[in-house]
N, C-alpha and C positions, 0 to 999 in steps of 0.2 A: 257227226265231221269226223275224218282222220285226218293228221296231220296231213298225211299230205295232200285233201281237200285242201286246207286253210293254206299250203303256199300254193298251189295254184289261185287261188283268189283269195289272193293276199288285200284286204282292205289298208288304204292309208289313216293317216293320223288321225283326223275329221271320223273318220268311217269308227274309228274299233274305239270303243270302252277303256278307262284304262286296268278296270278290271280286266276286262277282255284279255287283253295283251300282257299279265302280269301269269292269266293263270294258262294261255297259252305260253309263256315262255317259262314256266314252271314245266310245265308238261314237252316241253322242247331238249330243257336242261337233264332231265326225268331221264328221259329215250338218252341223252350220250352219255351219261353217267355210269349206268346200267347195260349198259355196249348193245342198248335196243337198236341199233343204228344201223346201219344197212351200211358200207364205206361208201358205194358211192354217192350216196346224199347227202352225207357227212357235212359234208361241202356247202353242201342245198340246207340244212336245220342250222348251221353257224351262221350265217348267214342270213338267216330270219331272224334271229335268238339278237341278231345286232343290230337290225332293224325296230323290233320289238323295243330293245332296250333304248334305243334312240327314241322310240315315243313316248318312251314310259318317261323317262330325260326331261323329252319338250313338255309336257304333259304337267307334269312338275313343277316345271320353272315357269310358265304359261299359269299355274293356277297359283304361284307365291306372287308371282307379279300382281293380278286381279287384286288379293285377299291384300296384299299390300298398298295399294290402292284408295278399298273401301277404309284401311284403315287407317292412312292417311285423310282421306276428304271425311272420315269422321273426326279427328284430330284439331283438321283446321276448324271445318263446325263448330268444336267444344270452345277451342279459340277464339268465333265469334263473338260464342257464346256468355263468355265472362268480362 
């Protein structure tokens, strides 16, 4: 799948995995950094990169909250045992 194909079928945060988002983001950044982007496509690629950054940030925050909830649950269970 080319980057152009990815831009036309952008998955939302629930459909894309963190690793996939990071790989696509790295690819976009490489294209932008290496002047491999046509000027007409630059804004689209930067916009897509921004969306991917938001997706990754949201996934990290959600995972952090889930892990914290699990740890808090374990700590409260240990407190009940003592």
